[in-house]
C-alpha positions in Angstrom: 0.0 0.0 0.0 1.4 3.4 -1.0 0.5 6.6 0.8 1.7 10.0 -0.3 2.0 13.2 1.7 2.1 16.2 -0.6 3.3 19.5 0.9 0.6 22.1 1.4 1.5 25.8 1.2 2.4 27.2 4.6 0.4 30.1 5.9 2.4 33.4 6.2 3.7 34.0 9.7 1.5 37.1 10.3 -2.3 37.5 9.8 -1.8 40.9 8.2 0.2 39.4 5.4 -2.3 36.6 4.9 -5.2 39.0 4.4 -3.2 41.6 2.4 -1.8 39.5 -0.4 -5.2 38.9 -2.1 -5.3 41.2 -5.2 -4.3 38.4 -7.5 -7.1 36.2 -6.1 -9.5 39.0 -6.5 -8.5 39.5 -10.1 -9.1 35.8 -10.7 -12.6 36.1 -9.3 -13.2 39.1 -11.5 -12.3 37.3 -14.7 -14.4 34.4 -13.6 -17.5 36.6 -13.0 -16.9 38.5 -16.2 -16.8 35.1 -18.1 -20.1 34.1 -16.4 -21.8 37.4 -17.4 -20.4 37.1 -20.9 -21.9 33.6 -21.3 -25.2 34.9 -19.9 -25.3 37.8 -22.4 -24.3 35.4 -25.2 -27.3 33.1 -24.2 -29.7 36.0 -24.3 -28.5 37.0 -27.7 -28.7 33.4 -29.0 -32.4 33.2 -27.7 -33.2 36.6 -29.4 -34.0 38.1 -26.0 -31.6 40.9 -26.8 -31.2 42.3 -30.3 -29.7 45.4 -32.0 -28.7 48.0 -31.0 -28.5 46.8 -27.4 -26.6 43.7 -28.5 -23.7 45.7 -29.9 -23.6 48.0 -26.9 -23.3 45.1 -24.5 -20.7 43.3 -26.6 -18.5 46.5 -26.6 -19.0 46.8 -22.9 -17.8 43.2 -22.3 -14.8 43.8 -24.5 -13.9 46.9 -22.5 -14.5 44.9 -19.2 -12.2 42.1 -20.2 -9.4 44.4 -21.5 -9.2 46.3 -18.2 -9.7 43.1 -16.1 -6.8 41.4 -17.9 -4.6 44.4 -17.3 -5.4 44.3 -13.6 -4.7 40.6 -13.6 -1.3 41.1 -15.3 -0.4 43.9 -12.9 -1.2 41.8 -9.9 1.0 39.0 -11.1 3.9 41.3 -12.2 3.8 43.5 -9.1 2.2 41.6 -6.2 1.3 43.3 -3.0 -0.8 46.2 -1.9 -1.3 48.7 -4.7 -4.0 51.2 -3.9 -4.2 52.7 -7.4 -4.9 49.2 -8.7 -7.6 48.6 -6.2 -9.2 51.9 -7.0 -9.2 51.1 -10.7 -10.7 47.6 -10.0 -13.5 49.1 -7.9 -14.3 51.7 -10.6 -14.4 48.9 -13.2 -16.5 46.5 -11.0 -19.2 49.0 -9.9 -19.2 51.1 -13.1 -19.7 48.1 -15.4 -22.3 46.5 -13.1 -24.4 49.6 -12.9 -24.1 50.2 -16.7 -25.2 46.6 -17.5 -28.2 46.7 -15.1 -29.2 50.2 -16.2 -28.9 49.8 -19.9 -30.4 46.2 -20.3 -33.2 46.6 -17.7 -34.9 43.5 -16.5 -32.8 41.0 -18.5 -29.8 42.0 -16.2 -31.6 41.5 -12.9 -29.4 38.5 -12.0 -26.4 40.9 -12.2 -27.6 42.4 -8.9 -26.1 39.3 -7.3 -22.7 40.3 -8.7 -23.2 43.7 -7.0 -23.6 42.0 -3.6 -20.8 39.6 -4.3 -18.2 42.2 -5.1 -19.2 44.3 -2.1 -18.7 41.4 0.3 -15.5 40.4 -1.5 -13.8 43.8 -1.1 -14.7 43.9 2.6 -13.4 40.4 3.4 -10.2 40.7 1.3 -9.1 44.3 2.0 -10.6 45.2 5.4 -12.9 47.7 7.1 -11.8 50.8 5.1 -12.4 49.1 1.7 -15.7 47.7 3.0 -17.0 51.2 3.7 -15.8 52.4 0.3 -17.4 49.3 -1.4 -20.7 49.8 0.5 -20.8 53.5 -0.5 -20.1 52.6 -4.2 -22.8 49.9 -4.1 -25.4 52.5 -2.9 -24.2 55.0 -5.5 -24.6 52.3 -8.2 -28.2 51.5 -7.1 -29.0 55.2 -7.0 -27.5 55.8 -10.4 -29.5 52.9 -11.9 -32.7 54.3 -10.3 -32.1 57.8 -11.6 -31.0 57.1 -15.2 -32.9 53.9 -16.1 -36.6 54.5 -16.9 -37.4 50.8 -16.3 -35.9 50.7 -12.8 -37.5 54.0 -11.8 -40.8 52.1 -12.0 -39.5 49.6 -9.3 -38.4 51.8 -6.4 -39.2 49.2 -3.7 -37.1 46.6 -5.5 -34.2 49.0 -5.7 -34.6 49.9 -2.0 -34.5 46.2 -1.1 -31.3 45.7 -3.2 -29.7 48.8 -1.5 -30.5 47.5 1.9 -29.1 44.0 1.1 -25.9 45.7 -0.2 -25.6 47.4 3.2 -26.7 44.8 5.7 -25.2 41.6 4.3 -21.7 42.8 3.7 -21.7 44.5 7.2 -22.7 41.3 8.9 -20.2 39.3 6.9 -17.5 41.7 7.9 -18.5 41.3 11.6 -18.1 37.6 11.3 -14.8 37.8 9.5 -13.4 40.3 12.0 -14.2 37.9 14.8 -12.6 35.1 12.9 -9.5 37.3 12.3 -9.2 38.2 16.0 -9.4 34.5 16.9 -6.8 33.7 14.2 -4.5 36.3 15.6 -4.9 35.1 19.2 -4.3 31.5 18.1 -1.2 32.7 16.2 0.2 34.6 19.2 -0.4 31.6 21.5 1.3 29.3 19.0 4.3 31.6 18.7 4.5 31.9 22.5 4.5 28.1 22.8 7.2 27.9 20.2 9.4 30.5 22.0 8.8 28.6 25.3 9.8 25.3 23.7 12.9 26.8 22.2 14.0 28.4 25.4 13.2 25.3 27.5 15.0 23.1 25.1 18.1 25.3 25.2 18.1 25.5 29.0 17.7 21.7 29.4 20.3 20.9 26.8 23.1 22.5 28.9 23.1 20.0 31.8 22.4 17.1 29.4 25.4 18.3 27.4 27.6 18.3 30.5 26.4 14.9 31.6 27.2 13.5 28.2 30.8 14.8 28.4 31.3 13.6 32.0 29.9 10.1 30.9 32.5 10.0 28.1 35.2 10.9 30.7 34.0 8.1 33.0 34.3 5.5 30.3 38.0 6.3 30.1 38.6 6.1 33.9 39.2 2.4 34.3 35.7 1.3 35.4 35.0 -2.3 36.4 32.6 -4.4 34.3 29.5 -3.6 36.3 30.3 0.2 36.4 30.9 0.2 32.7 27.5 -1.3 32.0 25.8 1.3 34.2 27.7 4.1 32.4 26.6 2.6 29.0 23.0 2.6 30.3 23.3 6.3 31.2 24.8 7.0 27.8 21.9 5.3 26.0 19.4 7.2 28.1 21.1 10.5 27.4 21.1 9.7 23.6 17.3 9.2 23.9 16.8 12.5 25.7 19.1 14.3 23.3 17.1 13.0 20.3 13.9 14.2 22.1 15.2 17.7 22.5 16.5 17.8 18.9 12.9 17.0 17.8 11.4 19.7 20.1 13.8 22.3 18.9 13.1 21.4 15.3 9.4 21.7 15.9 9.7 25.1 17.7 12.0 26.4 14.9 9.6 25.3 12.2 6.7 26.9 14.0 8.5 30.2 14.3 9.2 30.3 10.6 12.9 31.1 11.2 14.2 28.3 8.9 15.0 29.6 5.5 16.3 27.1 3.0 19.8 27.9 1.6 20.1 25.9 -1.6 23.6 24.7 -2.6 25.0 21.9 -4.7 24.9 18.6 -2.7 26.6 15.4 -3.6 24.2 12.7 -2.6 26.7 9.9 -2.2 28.8 11.6 0.5 25.6 12.9 2.2 24.1 9.4 2.4 27.3 7.9 3.8 27.5 10.7 6.4 24.0 10.0 7.6 24.7 6.2 7.7 27.9 6.8 9.7 26.0 8.9 12.2 23.6 6.0 12.9 26.2 3.3 12.6 26.5 2.7 16.4 22.7 2.6 16.8 22.4 0.2 13.9 25.2 -2.1 15.4 23.5 -2.2 18.8 20.1 -3.0 17.1 21.7 -5.7 14.9 20.7 -3.8 11.8 22.7 -4.2 8.6 22.9 -0.6 7.3 23.9 -0.3 3.7 24.4 2.7 1.4 24.0 2.4 -2.3 26.7 4.6 -3.8 25.7 7.4 -6.1 27.4 10.1 -8.2 24.3 12.3 -8.4 24.3 15.9 -7.2 21.2 18.0 -6.5 20.6 21.6 -5.6 18.9 21.9 -2.2 19.6 22.8 1.5 22.1 20.2 2.7 21.4 20.7 6.4 17.6 20.4 6.1 17.9 17.3 3.9 20.4 15.7 6.3 17.9 16.2 9.2 15.1 14.6 7.1 17.3 11.6 6.2 18.6 11.2 9.7 15.0 11.0 11.1 14.0 8.4 8.5 17.1 6.3 9.1 16.7 6.5 12.8 13.1 5.3 12.5 14.2 2.4 10.2 16.9 1.3 12.6 14.5 1.6 15.6 11.6 -0.4 14.0 13.5 -3.0 12.1 15.9 -4.5 14.7 18.0 -7.4 13.3 17.0 -6.7 9.7 18.4 -4.8 6.7 18.2 -1.1 6.0 19.2 0.3 2.6 19.7 4.0 1.7 20.0 5.0 -1.9 18.8 7.3 -4.6 17.5 7.1 -8.1 16.3 9.2 -11.0 12.6 9.5 -11.6 11.8 11.4 -14.8 13.8 14.6 -14.7 14.1 14.6 -10.9 15.9 12.6 -8.2 14.5 10.6 -5.3 16.1 9.4 -2.1 14.8 6.1 -0.6 15.2 4.5 2.8 14.1 0.9 2.7 13.9 -1.7 5.5 13.0 -5.3 5.7 11.2 -4.9 9.0 7.7 -5.9 10.1 6.0 -3.2 7.9 3.1 -0.9 8.9 -0.6 -2.0 9.0 -2.8 -0.2 6.4 -4.9 1.5 9.0 -1.8 3.0 10.6 -0.2 4.3 7.4 -2.4 7.3 7.2 -1.5 8.4 10.7 2.2 7.8 11.2 3.0 11.3 9.8 0.7 13.0 12.4 2.5 14.8 15.2 2.7 12.7 18.4 1.2 9.7 16.9 2.9 6.4 17.9 1.8 2.9 17.0 0.0 1.1 19.9 2.3 -1.9 19.2 5.4 0.1 20.0 4.5 2.5 22.7 6.0 0.4 25.5 9.0 -1.0 23.5 10.3 2.0 21.5 11.5 5.4 22.6 10.3 8.7 21.1 7.1 10.8 21.1 6.1 10.7 17.5 7.8 13.8 16.1 10.4 12.5 13.7 8.2 11.8 10.7 6.0 14.9 11.0 9.3 17.0 11.1 10.3 15.2 7.8 7.0 16.2 6.1 7.2 19.8 7.4 10.8 20.2 6.2 9.8 18.7 2.9 7.4 21.5 2.4 10.1 24.0 3.0 12.2 22.5 0.2 9.3 21.9 -2.2 9.7 18.1 -1.9 7.2 15.2 -1.5 7.3 12.3 1.0 5.7 9.0 0.2 5.4 5.8 2.1 5.1 2.3 0.6 4.7 -0.5 3.2 3.6 -4.1 3.1 3.0 -5.8 6.5 5.5 -8.5 7.1 7.8 -7.5 4.2 9.1 -4.0 5.1 8.7 -0.3 4.5 10.1 2.1 2.0 9.9 5.9 2.4 10.8 8.1 -0.6 11.7 11.8 -0.7 11.1 12.9 -4.2 11.3 16.2 -6.2 15.0 16.9 -5.8 16.4 18.8 -8.8 19.6 17.3 -10.3 22.5 19.4 -11.3 25.8 19.0 -13.2 27.6 21.5 -10.9 30.4 20.2 -8.7 29.7 20.1 -4.9 32.2 21.7 -2.5 34.9 19.5 -1.4 34.1 17.6 1.9 35.9 18.4 5.1 39.1 16.5 5.7 38.8 13.0 7.2 39.4 13.1 10.9 42.7 11.8 12.1 43.2 9.6 15.2 42.3 11.3 18.5 45.9 11.5 19.5 46.4 14.1 16.8 44.8 16.6 19.1 47.7 16.3 21.7 49.2 19.7 22.4 46.4 21.7 20.7 45.9 24.9 22.6 42.2 25.7 23.0 40.6 28.7 24.5 37.2 27.6 25.9 34.6 30.3 26.5 31.5 28.9 28.3 29.5 30.5 31.1 27.8 27.4 32.4 30.0 26.0 35.1 29.2 22.3 34.7 29.4 22.5 30.9 32.7 24.3 31.1 34.2 21.8 33.6 33.0 18.8 31.6 34.2 20.2 28.3 37.6 21.1 29.7 37.9 17.6 31.2 37.1 15.8 27.9 39.4 18.1 25.9 42.3 17.5 28.3 41.7 13.7 28.1 42.4 14.1 24.3 45.7 15.8 25.1 44.6 19.4 24.5 46.0 22.3 26.5 42.9 24.2 27.7 42.4 27.7 29.1 38.8 28.5 30.0 36.8 31.7 30.4 33.2 32.3 31.5 32.7 35.7 29.9 32.2 37.1 26.3 34.9 39.6 27.3 37.6 37.0 27.8 41.1 38.2 27.7 42.7 37.6 24.3 45.5 35.0 24.4 47.4 33.0 21.9 45.8 29.7 21.0 45.2 27.3 18.2 41.4 27.3 18.4 38.6 29.1 20.2 35.6 26.9 21.3 32.8 29.3 22.4 29.2 29.0 23.5 27.0 31.4 21.5 24.6 32.1 24.3 26.8 33.8 26.9 25.4 36.0 29.8 27.3 39.1 28.8 27.4 38.7 25.0 27.7 36.2 22.2 30.3 33.7 21.3 30.5 35.1 17.8 31.3 38.6 19.1 33.9 37.1 21.5 35.6 35.3 18.6 35.7 38.4 16.5 37.2 40.5 19.3 39.9 37.9 20.1 40.8 37.6 16.4 41.1 41.3 16.1 43.3 41.6 19.2 45.6 38.7 18.0 45.7 40.1 14.5 45.0 36.7 12.8 41.9 34.6 12.0 42.2 32.0 14.7 40.2 28.8 13.9 37.0 28.7 16.0 33.9 26.6 16.6 30.5 27.8 18.0 28.4 25.6 20.3 24.7 26.5 20.9 21.5 25.0 22.3 19.5 27.0 19.8 18.7 26.4 16.1 21.9 26.4 14.1 20.3 28.2 11.0 19.1 31.0 13.2 22.4 31.3 15.0 24.3 31.4 11.6 22.4 34.6 10.7 23.6 36.3 13.9 27.3 35.4 13.5 29.7 38.1 12.2 31.6 35.3 10.5 29.1 33.2 8.5 31.8 30.4 7.9 32.1 29.5 11.6 31.1 25.8 12.2 28.2 25.4 14.6 27.7 22.4 16.9 24.2 22.0 18.4 24.1 21.0 22.0 24.2 18.4 23.4 27.3 17.6 21.4 28.4 14.0 21.3 32.1 13.7 22.2 32.9 12.0 18.9 31.4 14.8 17.0 33.2 17.4 19.0 36.5 15.6 18.4 35.8 15.3 14.7 35.1 19.0 14.5 38.2 20.0 16.3 40.4 17.8 14.1 38.6 19.1 11.0 39.6 22.7 12.1 43.1 21.7 12.9 43.9 20.0 9.6 41.9 22.5 7.5 44.7 25.1 8.0 44.3 28.8 9.0 40.9 30.4 8.6 40.5 32.6 5.7 
């Protein structure tokens, strides 16, 4: 059974933007209504209800209507946004033509009164209170003009009064309902953003002690523990990995909700990316008895590498978790003119009734709630990130035979991807490396210093963004310092030393958001909690990359 989740357009972050960018939609409605009126007039002509010279007058009127309506439509597409002159022209066209058709053609154009009511409500809903008042005024002037200049309609004053009242009362009531809906929408949006800010801050604050515990655990493993103690430390380490994954998911969700993630397309070589993702999950696969295999590929695509890596990481993590002792294969293929990435496992598969729900936030299969970690955020995050990149996610699963998840829609390119970072050398290569550690959290600073010294590094630490400049081989700084930022601290120390000292930023906040704040956009960012192996690899990559540019 195959189920596809196609990305839906995300709503703008602010209600004002959502209600303002509507001129193009209004122009589409105008062309649709003009087409319906034109068909109606054509029907009347075909039935000989209307004849010369009125027939010619109405046809000329419709040609003029379509010409101006098409110009407004083109202008709305070429120059989107709020253009008051365009709105004024559109209102003059709508009300002028409606009044003319009703006034000239008499009773045969009675249905066009519905258009008068429709466009009045439309302007009020799309453009707000000010335009509603203008539209209601123009509707009354249109009815008054019809009554004054059309002999036929002067004989039906009560009908005109009824139409005038409808053009006042119905739009006003509709606007009252829409205003209440808009207030509710804004309140819900504010509550959602407040929740996202709380999640982001709580996730950051809790990551600090977890980061410190992880580093201390790594140090404990090296301290000559007996067998029983080593097993307990391994259990602590596994629990910490689970908590770390949870906080990564919460931070991803809060960042997506805030709208701060902006894709940065670049050329991505899929072969190295897939191998990196597999390497990151190699230990988990080994512990679960999973055979994790990558099908090599020379394809390159243009997309945001970091976002795609998170998506693939979540999918591989799920495959390893739910297919213990089985095989998991990661690969890619061409599909038409595009490229797809697939993660396939030979696990137990997913029941048909569950397949439509596994991409819902916080949904977990009843079969695995007691036996598997997680809170059901990994796959929803994949779908939401796919929307950002304009990609599609599809699931194909057969119970008892396995599951395949496909990310499709990647655009291939012949451009050459940037060279990968140098391969990390053995840990002893860090011996003698002078590191300036800037971290204001005491436990994190102590744990980081201890693990660095266990690798042979010479460490000096500071708790302030205004740390005294000193000669060193690398600066390792937390971005979120009490009296400043790590990026500013690095910039100041580099200026004082007169050379671009290699540096690494650590942070418990979203890496993409932090990158926008850094004076040096090329600084590598390690999200907390940082696994010691990843920290070591980052240090060696900086050491063997040579001086910063």
